[in-house]
N, C-alpha and C positions, 0 to 999 in steps of 0.2 A: 715881387710877382714868381719870384726865383721858387719862394719856398708853399707855395700855392700848391698843393698837391692834385687838384683839377689839373690847374692850367699845364703843369708838370704830366699828369698822362694826357691830356689830350696830342702835346706836343710829340712822346712817347707815340701815339697811339698814332699818328699822322704821321713820323718823320718815318714809323715800321713799313705804313702803307705804301711810300714813297719807295723808299730800301726795296720791301718783296716785288714791286712793279719793276724798276730796273732789272732786280733778280732772275726773273721771267724770261720778259726780254732779251736777255744776254742769251740763258741757259737751255731757252726751250727746247730751240732740236734734237741735241744731247739727251735731254729729257725722254721725251721720244723715243727714241733710239734704244736710251736703258732702260724703258717700259718694254718695248717689244721684246728685243733681249731675253728679259726674266723669266717673260710670261709667254714665250716659243720660243725658247734656246736649241731645240729641235731644227730650226728653217734659216737658221742664219749661220754662218762660218767662224765673224767678228765682227766689231765696231764698222768696216770700209765694207761688209760684206751686205751689211746692213742698211749700211747711209745709200748703196748704190740701188738695191730692190727697194726700198724707198723711197728713192726717189720713181724709179722705172712704172712702178708700182702707182705712184699720187699723183706723182710730183710734186713741186720744189715744198707749196705748203702742205703737203703732209705732215710737215716737218713741226709743223704750230698747228695743227689739229691736239684740239683738247689747251691749247691758247687760252680761249675765256673763262675756262673753268680752273685751268692754272693760274691767271691772273687772280679772280678771287680766291683760292686756296690759299695763293702764297700774302699776297694784299691782307689776307683775313688773316694768316698766322700769323706774317711778324708785326702788321699791327698787335695784334692783340699778346703776341712773345713779348714786344719790347716794351708797351704799356707794361703788362705784366711783371715785366722783368726789375722794373725803377719799382714795383709795391712788393715785389719778392725781396730789395736787396734794403728796402725798407727793416721787411720781417727778420731778416739775415741780423740789419744791424741792432734789430731788439732782441735777440736771441740771445747774441753775444755783448747784449750792454754796453752799446756805443749809442753816442748822438748823431741826431739826421742828419748833421751836416758832414760826420766822422768818413772818411776814404776806405773802400774793405781790400782787403787782402783779393791776390787773384782765385786764390781754392775758394771766398766765401764770394768772389762774383760769379766762379762758375759753380757754387751748388746755389745762390739764388737764379742761374737764367737757367736749368734744371729743372728749378721747381714750377719756373715759367712752363716751361715748354708746355704740362702738363694740362696747360689750361687753353694754350693754343694749341692744343691735339682735338681739341671738342669740335673744334670752327674747321681743324684742315681738313677730317677724318672724314666726311661728307661732300667737300671739295672736288678733295683727293680723286675718293672714288668716281666721283664724273670722268676728270681727267683722264685715270687708266684705262678706263672704257674705251673712251673714244680715241684713244691712242693705237689701244691692243683692239680694235672693230672691224679692222679688215683681215687681221691673221685669223678673228671669231668667226668670220663669214666664211671664208676659205678653208678655213678647219672642216665647216659645220657643225661646230656649236652651236650658232643663230643663224637666222633664217638670215638672207641678206635684206634690206633693205636704206632707206635717205634716211641717215639719224644726224641728229642735230641736237646741241645741248639740250637741251627742253623737252627731245624730245626720250630721252637714257632719264633726265629727272621722273618725267611722268611711268616712267615705265619699272621706274626704282620702286617710288610711291606705287604703285597702282598693286605691283603686281608684290611687293614684300614690304611697303608703310612706310610709316619714320624711320623706325631700328634698322631697314633695308640699307637707308644709309651709312648703318655706321660699321657695315662687314673692314674687319680690318680694324676695329680700334683698337684691343689688345697688341696689335703688332703696332702700332700706332704710338703707343704710351711706350711700348719697349724702347720703339726707333728712336723716338724724343726725350726720352728723358737723359738717357747717359748717353745720347749725342749730344744735347743743348750743354749736358754739364762739360764737354770736350770744347765743345763749339768757341764758349766762353772762357773758356779757359785755357782754348790758346789761342785762342784772339787779345786776353789782358796780359798773359806772357809775351805774349810775341812785340805788344804796345809798352810793356816796359823794358821789354830788351831795348828797343827803335830809341826807348826817351833814354836810357841810358843816366838813372837820376835825375832827369829833371822829369817836366808834369806832362805828366803820358797826354793828356789835352789841349797840347801845343803841336802834333804830332804833324806834318804837311801830307800830303792828296794820297803820295808814292806809296809811305810808311801806312796810312792807314790799309792801304789795299792792300802791300802786302799782308802785314796782319790779316784783315780781309781771308783774303786768298788760301791765307794755310788754316783758320780757323774753318772754314768749309775742307779743306779736302783733311783734315781730323777728324770731324763731322761722319764724312762719307769713309772714310777708312776703316772707324767702328762701326760702324751700323750695318751696313753695305745688306750682309746677308738677310740682316731682320727684313732691309725694306725687298727684298726680291721676295719674301714670303709673305707681306705684306701687297705686294703688284695680284700676287697668283690668288689668294682668296676674293680680292676686290675683284680681279675682270673674272679670274672662271666663275664665283656667285654670278655670273651674266647669264654661265647658261643654268641656272638651275643647282649648279654643283657647291653645294655647303658645307665647308672647312674650317675647325680651327687653326690656330694658330703650332700648336704640337703636331697633329694630323697631319698639313702642310708641311712642315719639315723633314717628318722622318719620313712622308712619301718621297719628296725629293730629292730625300737622301738615297733612300734605299734601292729608288725606281729611275733615279739616275748619276747619281754621285753627288757627293759633297763639295765639288767645285762649280757645279750649278750654279750654287746659294751665289757666286761668283762673276755671273752673267750678265754682259753689260757697264762692268765698272772699270771698261775701259773711259768707254763714253762720258759715263757719271765724272772723271778725276779730269777728265777736260774741260768737262763742263763746271767742274766745282769753286776750282780757281778764280776764271772772271768773272761767274756769276755770286759770285760771294764779296770778293773783290767791289764789284762795284754797288753790291747790296748796300756792305759798310761803308762805301764813299757817300753814296744818297742818302742813305741815312744820315752817321755825323752829320754832315754838313747842311743840310736839312733841317735837324735839333739843333746847332750853334746858332744857325739861318734865325729862327723861330726862338730862341730865346735872348739872342741879343733885342730880339726887337719885342720880345714884353718888358723886358728888362727897361729899356727906355722910354718905354712908356711912364 
């Protein structure tokens, strides 16, 4: 059963979806603060100020605004990412002349993860767009960029489709690709290097939950340390396009640096780093254990 590519892909997809769900439920409040600070850095003095103001303005559940599209975004992204990762590992094996059962090096796994992220970006961009707009809706209303209204996930989706068509869901796609491809090279690379370090010459597949979580947390921190400025630009493009303001990656980057300074690209980084370790630790733990459980079930049949 283990060599059946259909079963393998199904297991990878399901495990990725489970991991994505765990990641969102753990890190959503910090992600909300990140998006607010990236999009409206002048409204907040820092992480604590954004947290307190958000709580006073919209209450505790305001931190979970955008959770539905976030679940769709990260469940879809991680399902496609980890399913594609399996296929891309086979592609890398073919490229370097290895057989199907051969173990890849940490660098080869990083390359496979980077390639897989391009496929994940196709499903991430539309759902991430809706999530970011919901998270920054309060600031868009009080700044006068949009009229106040009762907003739901469905109303945002309908508005995008009515005003901008199907391609409107892909505002910020270039930024998403520029974020995902190098980001997941670092993610999978640092994850595999960490696992190799903890395994100390034994099989990485035998690592316990503690070492898996540490490896996942390190991977998440490495990813965000590399891609954060690009993510900031992406958030600006996706949120501000709601008011009809259209700008590409380069124009948005130059506008931020010229008008607000280069450090603005790092607004919200503290919230992201606080979120990155536990959220990705839980993601990896949920992914690896659900995958291992399903694999052992199918192998037993």
